[in-house]
C-alpha positions, 0 to 999 in steps of 0.5 A: 500500500505504501509502495503504491502511494509512493508511486502515485506521489511520484506520478503526481510530481512528474505530471506537475513537472510536465504541466509546469514545463508546458506553462514555461513554454507557453510563457515563452511563446507569449513573450512578445515585444509587440503583441500585434506583430509577433506572428505577422509580417513586419510589413503588415503595418498600422497608422494607429488612427484608431488606437485604443489610447485615443480616448477622452482623458478623464480625471480619475480614469485608469491609465493605459499601456499604449503599444506601437510598432515602428517599421523604419525603412528607406522608402520613396516619395511618390512611390508606386503606392501612389498610383494616379496621384496627383492627377487623381487627388484621391490616390494621394491618400492611399495607404503607403503613398507618401506624396511629400511635395510631389517630387520623387526622392529617397526618404526614410519612413516609419510605417511608410508614412510622413509624418510617421504614426502619431501617438496620442495618449493621456497623462500617466499612460505607459508608452511602449514603442518597438522600433524595428530598424530595417532601413538597410545600408548599415544605418543605425538610428535612435528615436528622441521623444521631444518634450518628454523629460524622462525623469527616472528613465534617461536611457529612454531619451533616445539620443544617439551616443549620449543616452544609448548606442545606435539601433543597428540595421536589422535590429530592434529596441523597445522604448518604454516610458511614462507619459508624465509631461503633458502638452504638444510634443513630437518624436523624431530620429536623433541619429545623423540627419534622419529626421530631415528625410521623414523620420518624425511624427506627432506626440500629444499627452493630454491632461485631464486637469488642463487649466485651459479646458474652459476656453475651447469646445473641441480638441480634435486629433485632426487639428494636430499640425506638424511642419517640416522644411523639405529639400529635393535631395536627401540631406547627406547630399545637401550637406556635402554640397553645402560644405564640400561643393561650395553651394548653399542648399536650397529649401524647396518646400514646406510640408504640412502634415506631409503635404507640400508644393513646389514651383514645378506645376505639380498640384497636390491636394491642400491639407484641410482642417474642418470646423463648425460655425460658432465652436472654439477649436484647439489647434496644436502646431509643431515644427520639425525644423531642419534648416534655417527656415523659421515659418510665419503662420497666419489664418485669414480673417481669424486671430489665434488665441495662443495658450501654450508653448512647448507643453507649458501653459501661459496666460492666453494672448491673442495675436494675428500671426506667429513665427515658429522655429525648429523644435518649438510647439504652439497651442492656440484656440480658433474661434469659428465664426457664426453662420459661416459656410466658407473656406479660408487660407492658413498660410505658412511662409518661410523666412531665413534661408527660405526667403531666397526661394520663396518657400510657401505652403497653404492649408485650408480652413473649411467650415462645415457646409462650404461648397468650395474646396479652396478660396477663390484667390490663390494664396502665394508667397508674395500675397502673404504680407507680414505687415498685415498682421497687427499683433505678432508673437515670437518675431521682431515686428515692424513699426506698425505692429505690436510684437511679443517675445516669448519672455513677455508671456505670463505663466500661469500662477501654478507653473512657477518655482519662485525659489529657482527664479529668485535664488542666486544661481549655484552655477552660472555659465556664459555661452557664446553662440555664433559662427567662427570663420576659422577654416575647418580642415574637414572642408578645406581642399588641398591648395593648388595656387597655380590651378583654377577651380572648375567650380568657384564656391559661392559660399564658404562654410562657417563653424557654428559653435558654442563658446567657440568649440566645435563639439563632437559626440563621444565614442560611448554613451556617457550615461552608462559608459562614462568611465570608458570615455577618454577624459582628454576628449572632454572639454569646456571653455574653462579647461581649454589651454588655448584661445578657441576664438583664434584657432579651431577647438574640437572636443566633446563639450561638457558642462558639469554641476551638482544635483539640486543646483540652480543653473543659469545659462547666459546665451550670448549671440554675439553677431548678426547672423541668424536666430538659433533655436536652442533645445534642451533635453531632460528639462524645461527652463524659465526664459528670464531675459531676452535683450536685443542690442542691435550691434555686435556684442561680446561675452566680456561686455555682457559680464560687465553689464551684468555686474552693473545690474544692467541685464534685467531678469524677469522673476515672476510669472516667467514662461517655461520652454524647452526650445528657445529661439536665441535672437542675433546680437542679443542675450537670452538667459534661461534658468532651471533646477538640476533635479533630473540626474543624467547626461542631457544634450543642449543643441541648436535644432538646425540640423547642419549646425548640430552636425558641425558641433553646435551642441554641448552635454550637460552632466547633471549630478554624479554618475552614482546618483543617476538611475540604474540602467537595465542590466542588458542595455546594449553598450558600444565603445572604441576598441583596440587590440591588446596583448591579451586579446586574440581572435581565438579568445573572441566569443561567437555566443548568441545574445547581447552584451550587458553593461560590463561587456559579458554575454547575457541570455534574455528572459525568453531564452531562459524560459524556453530552456527551462521549459524544454528541460522540465518537459524532457525530464517529465517525459523520460521519467513517465516513460520509465514509470510506464515501462516498469508498471507494464513489466510488473503486470506481465504485459511485457514478456520476460526474456530468459537467457538460453544456454547453448550446447557447444557445437561447430555452428551458431544457433539463432534464438 
């Protein structure tokens, strides 16, 4: 009896082992970085227009996990997916058709769209995005969530070689972060100049406690506007032409939600925004500016009630037009007219470099019931006249205009930290902003005095710098590989032993300060070149000063004026931004508290300027104060062979590398191995038990040995 009970217990244990093994395998087969794409073709892609996270954001409602899959590819505008576009305008909105400005060129896309999929979530939602890099051509990438400060998750900031290594071609990465920063934002590639080719899209975090909610009736997904400047060539070719070919790259068009036009008589449909008479609509506008092309925005016969910028609310201000720079976002309310069934132009006129080629785009504000598709008079570059706007925001107006700088906006009372605004800063950094004319060897061809060039340069490249330093990205992300970066690569104007205004200084520009410090950056644009839109990762900051001089200035002069109290600072109701246009021949002062440990990029959002080195890294706190990294987060670094390394010592194991460089196995691999081992043990054990049981019952005959007599032949048995 006891023996039978023992066998039964053994059988029960083995059955349990079999069940657990099966469960482990089931868990393995359901471990999925993107449940919607585990068992389907990666090219079966979504635009996410009907995503479940697109919902009303209500106070007290549970948060959601919002999952997305981004397929990154080298693609083409006006591809075969566009069929009869633009002759048949309905074909221009077919799935996977990217019209852009109607010209055929190479592009980079997420899910074969420009802009890429929009992410619309509620504050507190968990955002998970699997980025599948299938661009080919060995092109690595990373995705930055512009406006997300990433408190506690700096490794999700998506800044190549600052917070992560590149996502290599034919590999994936899952970004995973909490949407804590409400407002109008966007996402874009932060590798090379990929966002110039189309790798960008919308990101909105709605706040159920929006303090401006009483000012509007509708906040529609269809009223999200994302702009980008566009060239007829891919940016790598344009960059080479600018800095090696001796010719300035022309900007050819502005894309409004992916649609633009050029002067080549290609007539694409205009972007259209529908409204109902009498209602108040919230519009959200973003500028993925690539080159020096700020955009003047105005709506015919409709003022704009501007309520926020860069996700930060301020007291509403009514204007007739505004200027938007790269990286900036503006939210405004449009009051629709009563008893109107008409159409009106929304005008987007390029300034800066765009003035040379009359870059312009229009969209249509269409009232419900309107019979016409567009107004009768065409909107053009020449008939869009800035001086018609009596009140303008974020631009220097004419003598008959009332113009407002961003520093003149008044923040809402609950959006202030008076200790930061009134305290003496713990660290104060003066940063010169401008372009040096010192020759960079990268762009200086061999000199041959006796020869004449076939092509004479009509432009000579300048070095756009901060503190006269041309910054370079480090070989490893300092966020988690700081110790592997040679310290002689790091510099700032205090550590440089030479005068960088007289000779070219190239290094990894880094400023350091302690956690908890109040930081003040005094940005000195010392000559009349252009407005530099400066963007900071990891923070929004207070803009306390924007003072124009209208003549060349120096850091030394500003320091002396500051000592005399002649550089005033706004100390109450100060607006906050994360992207600020720094005017030429002016001083702009920003403040923030160092409450987000990590390594954060501060850079010009004009892509060519950042590529030339117009950026620096903010080291916030000590490395041991920074959030711990996932154990298996990919690493990268320079490598040189040593005496102890040889090809025979290299490993071909599968799997990634953890932060120490050793190989790891993923949780899925562990579960699979565990499940297989447990099932094998259970199957073998149960087979043995079955054999023993059948043998004891006599089902299996016994085999007795047969003794043979000695003969001269073998006997078969």
